[in-house]
VOVOBA-177921 format. One record per residue (C-alpha): residue number from 1; x, y, z. Coordinates in pm, 1 decimal, padded with zeros to 6 digits. Example, Ala and Ser with C-alpha at 12.3 -4.5 7.8 and 13.67 -1.06 7.14 Angstrom:
BEGIN
SITE;1;01230.0;-00450.0;00780.0 $
SITE;2;01367.0;-00106.0;00714.0 $
***
This chain:
BEGIN
SITE;1;09529.7;10145.0;07332.6 $
SITE;2;09502.1;10447.8;07055.8 $
SITE;3;09747.3;10660.7;07304.5 $
SITE;4;10047.9;10440.6;07248.2 $
SITE;5;10008.4;10472.0;06875.8 $
SITE;6;09955.2;10819.6;06872.1 $
SITE;7;10301.2;10856.2;07032.8 $
SITE;8;10514.6;10721.3;06753.6 $
SITE;9;10259.4;10828.0;06489.8 $
SITE;10;10299.9;11201.7;06646.6 $
SITE;11;10708.9;11189.1;06657.8 $
SITE;12;10700.1;11056.9;06290.7 $
SITE;13;10456.6;11288.1;06176.7 $
SITE;14;10631.0;11593.3;06300.3 $
SITE;15;10957.4;11487.1;06137.6 $
SITE;16;10831.8;11459.2;05829.3 $
SITE;17;10677.2;11791.5;05819.1 $
SITE;18;11087.5;11893.9;05799.0 $
SITE;19;11005.2;12227.4;06015.2 $
SITE;20;11170.8;12255.7;06400.6 $
SITE;21;10866.5;12440.0;06484.2 $
SITE;22;10601.4;12168.4;06331.4 $
SITE;23;10861.3;11890.0;06502.4 $
SITE;24;10839.4;12027.6;06810.7 $
SITE;25;10437.8;12080.7;06859.1 $
SITE;26;10370.9;11742.0;06791.1 $
SITE;27;10643.9;11611.3;06992.7 $
SITE;28;10489.7;11798.7;07245.6 $
SITE;29;10156.0;11641.1;07090.4 $
SITE;30;10328.4;11303.8;07184.4 $
SITE;31;10395.8;11392.0;07558.1 $
SITE;32;10018.4;11478.3;07611.4 $
SITE;33;09948.7;11127.2;07415.9 $
SITE;34;10189.7;10994.1;07648.8 $
SITE;35;10053.4;11132.8;07948.3 $
SITE;36;09686.8;10972.1;07840.8 $
SITE;37;09847.2;10628.6;07850.5 $
SITE;38;09969.5;10629.5;08167.9 $
SITE;39;09659.6;10785.4;08317.0 $
SITE;40;09497.1;10505.2;08169.6 $
SITE;41;09731.0;10237.6;08278.5 $
SITE;42;09667.4;10397.6;08677.9 $
SITE;43;09306.8;10352.6;08568.7 $
SITE;44;09316.4;09945.6;08500.3 $
SITE;45;09533.4;09887.3;08805.3 $
SITE;46;09318.2;10123.8;09018.7 $
SITE;47;09055.5;09887.2;08890.3 $
SITE;48;09283.9;09559.8;08913.0 $
SITE;49;09246.9;09450.3;08569.3 $
SITE;50;09649.8;09455.3;08547.4 $
SITE;51;09869.9;09310.0;08832.8 $
SITE;52;10142.5;09541.9;08997.7 $
SITE;53;10396.4;09390.4;08849.9 $
SITE;54;10331.9;09468.8;08489.0 $
SITE;55;10234.9;09818.4;08611.2 $
SITE;56;10573.6;09862.9;08727.7 $
SITE;57;10741.1;09711.7;08415.3 $
SITE;58;10555.5;09972.1;08235.5 $
SITE;59;10604.4;10254.4;08480.3 $
SITE;60;10999.6;10232.4;08422.1 $
SITE;61;10940.2;10192.0;08069.2 $
SITE;62;10718.8;10499.7;08034.2 $
SITE;63;10954.0;10696.0;08246.7 $
SITE;64;11255.3;10624.6;08004.0 $
SITE;65;11046.1;10682.6;07696.8 $
SITE;66;10919.9;11030.4;07836.4 $
SITE;67;11268.8;11133.2;07944.5 $
SITE;68;11370.5;11025.2;07564.2 $
SITE;69;11121.9;11236.2;07427.5 $
SITE;70;11221.7;11533.5;07645.9 $
SITE;71;11610.7;11496.3;07562.0 $
SITE;72;11472.2;11496.5;07209.4 $
SITE;73;11280.8;11829.9;07264.5 $
SITE;74;11560.7;11997.0;07421.8 $
SITE;75;11818.5;11912.8;07145.1 $
SITE;76;11571.4;12039.3;06884.4 $
SITE;77;11516.1;12351.7;07055.1 $
SITE;78;11897.4;12390.6;07063.6 $
SITE;79;11911.6;12319.7;06679.9 $
SITE;80;11630.7;12589.2;06638.9 $
SITE;81;11856.1;12889.8;06891.7 $
SITE;82;12148.8;12819.4;06706.5 $
SITE;83;11930.5;12815.1;06378.8 $
SITE;84;12140.9;12436.2;06275.7 $
SITE;85;11809.6;12229.8;06154.3 $
SITE;86;11899.5;12067.6;05826.5 $
SITE;87;11628.8;11991.4;05602.6 $
SITE;88;11797.4;11867.2;05306.5 $
SITE;89;11773.9;11472.1;05218.5 $
SITE;90;12079.5;11334.2;05219.4 $
SITE;91;11950.1;11011.0;05036.9 $
SITE;92;12091.2;10950.4;04650.4 $
SITE;93;11790.7;11014.0;04424.0 $
SITE;94;11896.2;10751.0;04194.4 $
SITE;95;11770.2;10506.7;04471.7 $
SITE;96;11399.7;10594.1;04421.7 $
SITE;97;11197.8;10567.6;04078.3 $
SITE;98;11046.7;10909.7;04014.9 $
***
């Protein structure tokens, strides 16, 4: 499902923007995609395209992932408040051919 790929893509895009405000924005988009994915799975369960056992396993994993995203968002909001956001690339530049 496109929504599941959208979650990880938005997390990565937000991080790569190197702006805490944009990162938080993309985390919100990822959370929205997470809700969309859950809604689609509920529809599949209701129409009996997936069984109850699969849905329950998915629901547990979805809950864990969503809570980790919310914890990341909370942590970033705290960094935003304290001004503790490091945008410096720490890898040695010699590792890449320019």
